[in-house]
C-alpha positions, -999 to +999 in steps of 0.1 A: +851+054-175+863+085-157+843+102-129+835+138-122+848+137-086+835+162-061+855+155-030+850+175+002+868+162+032+857+172+067+826+191+076+822+226+065+800+246+088+768+259+072+768+297+071+753+317+099+718+330+098+706+359+078+689+382+103+677+416+114+680+428+150+709+425+174+743+412+162+745+375+155+777+355+162+788+318+159+783+292+186+802+299+218+805+281+251+771+280+266+762+295+300+729+276+300+725+239+296+690+243+282+674+260+252+637+265+255+618+266+222+582+277+217+563+260+188+527+265+177+519+229+166+526+194+179+548+170+159+532+145+135+557+116+140+594+106+142+597+092+106+621+116+088+605+106+055+572+121+067+585+154+055+558+178+068+563+212+084+549+200+117+581+179+121+606+206+109+617+214+145+627+178+151+640+162+119+675+177+118+680+173+155+673+135+155+687+127+121+715+138+098+714+140+059+739+123+037+750+158+025+739+193+034+735+225+015+748+260+024+721+287+023+734+295-012+727+259-024+763+246-024+766+209-014+788+201+016+796+168+034+775+154+062+772+116+067+787+113+033+823+126+034+827+126-004+809+117-036+815+111-073+790+117-101+796+095-132+804+112-165+772+097-180+751+111-151+736+077-145+750+072-109+763+089-078+788+071-055+789+081-019+817+076+005+803+073+041+818+084+073+831+055+094+829+071+128+791+075+131+767+055+154+730+055+155+713+064+188+710+027+195+747+023+193+745+004+160+771+013+133+760+037+105+770+021+072+761+014+036+736-013+047+717+014+067+716+037+037+704+008+015+676+000+040+666+036+040+664+037+002+644+005+003+618+021+026+617+053+004+608+033-027+578+017-010+546+037-018+532+028+016+563+034+037+581+060+017+560+089+028+570+122+012+603+109-001+586+083-024+580+106-053+616+118-052+627+082-056+609+079-090+642+087-109+662+059-090+668+026-108+686+007-080+717+009-058+747-012-050+769-014-019+805-013-028+818-020+007+807-013+042+810+025+037+805+030+000+772+030-019+763+038-055+728+050-064+719+043-101+693+063-120+669+052-147+680+080-171+708+105-172+701+128-143+714+163-135+740+168-108+717+190-087+689+164-088+712+137-075+725+160-048+690+170-038+682+133-033+713+128-011+703+159+010+667+148+012+676+113+024+681+110+062+694+075+071+673+054+095+687+027+118+675-006+103+669-020+138+644+008+144+628+010+109+596-007+117+588+015+146+603+048+134+569+066+134+567+064+171+604+061+182+633+080+165+661+060+150+687+084+137+723+096+141+714+131+151+729+154+177+701+148+202+682+118+217+646+118+227+642+120+264+605+127+269+574+135+250+541+147+265+516+146+236+503+180+228+523+197+255+561+193+252+590+174+239+625+172+255+657+162+237+691+156+254+726+157+239+738+126+221+771+117+239+784+098+209+777+125+183+802+125+154+806+163+150+833+173+174+822+198+200+785+195+192+759+197+203+767+229+221+738+226+246+728+197+267+690+199+266+664+213+241+628+217+254+601+223+229+568+235+244+536+234+223+515+266+225+479+270+213+486+299+190+511+325+179+500+350+205+507+327+235+541+317+220+550+354+217+540+360+253+562+332+264+592+347+246+585+382+260+581+369+295+613+350+294+596+316+296+610+307+261+643+316+244+631+311+208+599+309+188+601+286+158+577+289+129+557+318+143+539+344+122+556+372+101+535+398+118+546+389+153+582+386+141+583+421+128+569+435+161+593+415+181+622+425+158+613+462+165+615+454+202+651+441+199+646+404+193+665+386+166+647+375+134+665+346+116+654+338+081+665+310+058+664+301+021+637+275+023+607+297+017+572+286+006+556+302-024+520+314-021+502+307-054+468+312-070+459+276-080+435+272-110+414+242-119+418+245-156+392+218-162+364+240-149+342+268-163+360+299-177+394+285-165+394+262-195+401+293-216+439+299-218+435+337-223+413+339-192+439+321-171+468+342-185+450+374-174+455+364-138+493+368-143+485+405-142+457+405-116+477+396-086+485+426-064+516+410-051+531+440-034+500+446-012+496+409-004+533+408+007+530+440+027+496+433+044+496+395+048+532+389+056+544+423+069+569+425+040+588+393+050+593+375+017+595+385-020+571+391-048+574+366-076+558+356-109+574+321-108+572+294-081+610+295-072+628+309-042+658+330-051+683+301-044+666+279-070+687+274-102+655+282-122+650+316-105+645+345-130+638+379-116+629+394-150+595+377-148+586+399-118+587+430-140+571+413-170+541+401-151+537+430-126+502+439-114+486+457-144+448+460-147+449+473-183+469+442-195+445+420-176+415+437-192+430+433-227+435+395-222+400+392-208+386+409-239+403+383-261+387+354-243+354+356-261+337+348-228+307+368-216+307+387-183+284+361-168+307+332-179+338+350-165+321+355-131+306+321-127+330+308-100+340+313-064+374+315-047+379+287-021+393+303+011+406+288+043+390+305+074+423+315+090+431+352+092+460+354+067+441+335+040+411+357+044+433+388+041+449+375+009+415+365-005+401+400+001+430+416-017+426+392-046+389+399-047+395+437-049+422+434-076+399+412-097+371+437-093+394+464-107+397+443-138+359+438-140+355+405-123+330+402-095+336+369-077+325+354-044+345+339-016+338+304-004+352+304+032+356+270+048+371+257+080+405+241+079+394+204+076+368+211+048+392+234+030+419+209+030+396+182+017+385+203-012+421+215-019+436+180-020+406+166-039+406+192-066+371+204-056+377+241-064+377+265-093+405+286-078+422+288-044+453+305-029+475+279-012+513+275-007+537+251-024+571+240-012+603+225-026+608+258-045+644+261-034+655+228-048+660+212-082+632+228-104+613+196-111+609+190-074+580+215-076+561+186-092+558+169-058+531+195-050+496+183-059+487+210-084+521+207-102+521+169-104+527+156-139+508+123-133+482+112-107+474+148-103+445+151-078+431+182-095+435+173-132+437+135-132+452+117-161+461+125-188+475+159-177+456+187-195+488+207-200+512+185-221+536+213-228+542+216-190+547+178-187+572+180-216+590+209-200+594+191-167+607+160-185+632+182-204+645+196-171+648+161-157+668+148-186+690+176-197+725+169-185+746+187-211+763+221-210+753+249-187+737+265-216+716+234-223+705+232-187+696+269-186+676+266-218+656+238-201+649+260-172+639+289-195+615+267-214+598+256-182+595+292-169+579+303-202+555+274-202+544+281-167+533+316-174+517+307-207+497+277-194+489+297-163+473+270-143+492+283-112+499+320-107+527+326-081+522+356-059+549+359-032+574+338-013+570+339+024+588+327+055+583+292+069+603+280+099+609+316+109+629+319+141+626+348+166+651+347+194+661+366+225+692+387+221+713+363+243+708+334+219+735+327+193+750+301+170+721+296+146+728+272+116+706+279+086+691+249+069+682+249+032+646+237+041+643+261+071+643+232+096+654+240+131+690+230+138+697+230+175+732+215+177+750+249+174+726+271+194+736+285+228+720+307+254+744+331+272 
C-alpha cells in the first residue's frame, strides 16, 4: 500500500501575531533577561492533558506538541519532523526528532509518545484528552523514533493532525507526578512556584530549537482581577497581560499598547435544554436563531473584539460558513412568525428563566438577550447565581437556557462535541439516548467521511444545517480568550492555534 506522505523537514516558524497598535516585529536579541507577565488566575496543575484555560500560559512553555499549526490551520513540524497518513486513512505514522531531551535529561522517543498515549486513553488519567482518543484503536512503535497511531475507522486527515497537535509528550519517568511537577521537553524549566502569587520559569539550556528561548527568565504574577493586572502594565511592573478582558485591551490599545489576538477563540452560545418546557418544541427553539442581538452583544460585552456568528466555528475551522450570519441575522419579525407556528400559549412560552453567572460580562449579555426576547413578545426572568452554583447547574444540566462559552471551535468540526452541551453520548444535559439523532448522525458523518473534498464539504454542510434546524444551541459571537496586551517594547510573539501563551520567542527591548 502506498502512503500519502506529507513531509516537512526542519521547523517552520509560526506566523507572527495579528495585532493592533505599535508595529510588531520578529524576535530579536533581547536587552532584558526577564519577561514579566501578569495573569488573572492561578494555574490548575502541570499535567498538559488537563487542558483548561487556567493552564494556557504554562502548557506550551513547559511542553511541546508533536506537530503545530500556523494561525491559518496549516500543520507544521514540532517534535515530529515528518508524518505519513495511510491511503485508507486508518493510520498516521510519525517520524520523531532524535535531538530532543526531556527536562530530566531523558531521551524523547517513541516510547515516551506511547506512554503519553496510554495515559490519554485512561478515563481517570487522560483528563481533557481522553475524549479525543475515542477514535484511536492502538499504536505501534516502529523503531526508537517512529510511531504509528491506528484508528478504529477511516479518519480524516485533519482529525489525525488535530490529535497530533493536541498531544504533548510527557516524560515517562515523571508521569505519575506530572500534576505537581512538570515533565516536558519545553523551552523553559520550572524554577519556583508560590501558590496563588507567582510562578517563575528559566530557560532550558538543552532546548532543541536553536537560538531559543530568546529570554532567560519568565515571571508570571497572579493578580486578583483585571483592573490590578492593568495597573501593573501601566505602571511598568509588568510587560504583558495574558488573558485579560476585551474592554481593558481596547482602552490600553488606544493608549499605545499592543493587542495580540490569535485564532483560538471561544464561541459564546445560548444553550437550550430541549428536554424542558417550551424548549421541547422545535419551532420555539428555532425562533431563537433570530432573537440573538449579536451585534449589540459583541459591541457592548466584548468591545467589538470578536465576530458575530450563527454557527459555533471560528473562522479558521474547516466547517466555517459566513453565509449563515446573514441568513440568521437578528430579525424580530422572523422570530415572531416562528413563535406563532409553535402552537404554544403565551404562558407556556414564558414559563422559564435564563440561568446567569453573576460576573459583569454575563449579566450584560443576559440583559441584552432579555431585551431582544421582549421585543419578540417573550417576558422571561433572570436567575443570577454565584460562580460555584452557576457552574454546578451548568454542568449538571439544571437549566432551561443559559449563555456559556464553548471551545475547540477552531479545530476539526466534531471536536465541538467535547463540550458538554454538544456531546453525542453521556451528555450531562440530555442524557442517553441523545434527543437529537440527526445531530448525532451528522457528527458521525463528519467523523467518517474521508473521500473527496466535495464529500468532506458536504458532511460539513449537513452538520451546519442540522445545527440550526435542531437549534439546541444558538451561537452568538466568538470572543477573544488568551488575549495578550503588551508594552510597545515587547516583540517576537508567536501565535498559537489554541491561543496559549508561547514565551520562547518573546523579548523585551
